[in-house]
N, C-alpha and C positions, 0 to 999 in steps of 0.2 A: 689291501696293500697299495692299490692305485690311489686310494683316498689319502694315505699317509704320504705317499710320494708327492701327489699334487700339493698337499699342504705344506710339506717341506720345501718344494720349490717355490710356492708362493711366499713363504716366510723368507727364504733366502734372497728372493727378488726384492722384497720390501726392505729388508736390511741393507742390501747393496744399494738400492736407490736412495735410502735415507743417509747413508754415509756421504754419497757424492754431493748432497744438498747441504752438508754440515759446513759451517763457517771454516775457512781456512785462515787461521790467525796470522800465520806468516805473511799472507798476502796483503794484509791491512796496511802495512808500512809501505809497500810498494805502491799501493793506490794512493796513499797521502802524499808521497813524493811526486807521483804523477800529478796531483792537484796543485802543488807548488809549481811544477813546471808549466801547467796550464795557465796559471796566473802570471808567471814571468813572461809567458808567450802571448799574453793578452787574449786568450781563447776563452772568453767569458761564457759564451753559449755552450761549449763543450763542458764546462765546469757546472753550470746550472742544470745540466741533464742528470747530474750525479748528486744533487743535493735533494734529499727526500722532501723537505718541505716545499719545494718548488713543483713536485708532482701534480698536485691538484690545484695549484695556486692560480690565481687570475693572471691575465697579462700585464695588468699594472704592477702586480707585485713582483713578477718576474723582471719586468723593466726596471723597477726600483732597485732590485737585487743586482741586476747587471751594472746599473749605474753606481751602486755602492762599491761593488767589486773593482770597477774601473777606476774610481777615485781612490781606493785603498791601494791598489797596485801602483798607480802613477805617483802617489805620495810616497810609497816606500822607495821606488825607483829614484825620485828627485832627492830624497834624503840620504839613501845609501848608495846611490849610483849602481844599481843593479846587483844580481845575486851572483855569488861566487861558488858556493857549496852547500849542500843539504846532507845533514847527517842525522841517522835514526838514533835517538837516545834510549827510548823504551817504549814498549806497548803494554798498557795496563787492561787487564780483562776485568771488568766489574762483575758483580753477581749475575747480571743478565748475560746469558752465554752468547747472545747474538749481537753484542755490542762491545766496542773496544775504544780506548783512548790512545792515540798515536802521538808520541812526543818527538818533535824534530827540532834541531838546532840549525838555523839558517845563518850562514856567514855570508855577509855582502862584500862588495868590491872594496869598500873602504875599511874592511876588516873588523866592522862592528858585527855583533852577533845578536840573535834573537831567539828566544825558545817559544815554540808554538805548539798548541795541542789541537789535534784534529778528533773530534768526536765522530766515530764511525759506527755505522750499523750494518748488519748483514741483511739485505734486502734483495729479494728476488734472485738469489744465487750469486750475489756480488756485494763487495763492500762499497758503501755510499756515505756521504757526509750527512749527519743528522740534521 
């Protein structure tokens, strides 16, 4: 009887832990909006921490990525005069259960709009950019 009880408790603990580590698909949109806000605020280093490809990258790669982000954001700000609103359009879940594609609509101060897709991956218990 003790053996069955221990087995049951171990199984229950395993199932409970596995659920908490599962991707929370509704959070992916919030994280993508956070990334847009980080870009708007020009917090490139905070954004780089959440890009999976930068984890094991060289300092040169990270520096180049930071420069690219900086140029991209400044170009958008110059052309569109800043961001006005971010709307979530949809979140697609491809066959890989640990990945999603978040589609956002950005509305700029000059009332132009842009659709943008954030490819996200569930990594180490959180959503990150692929």
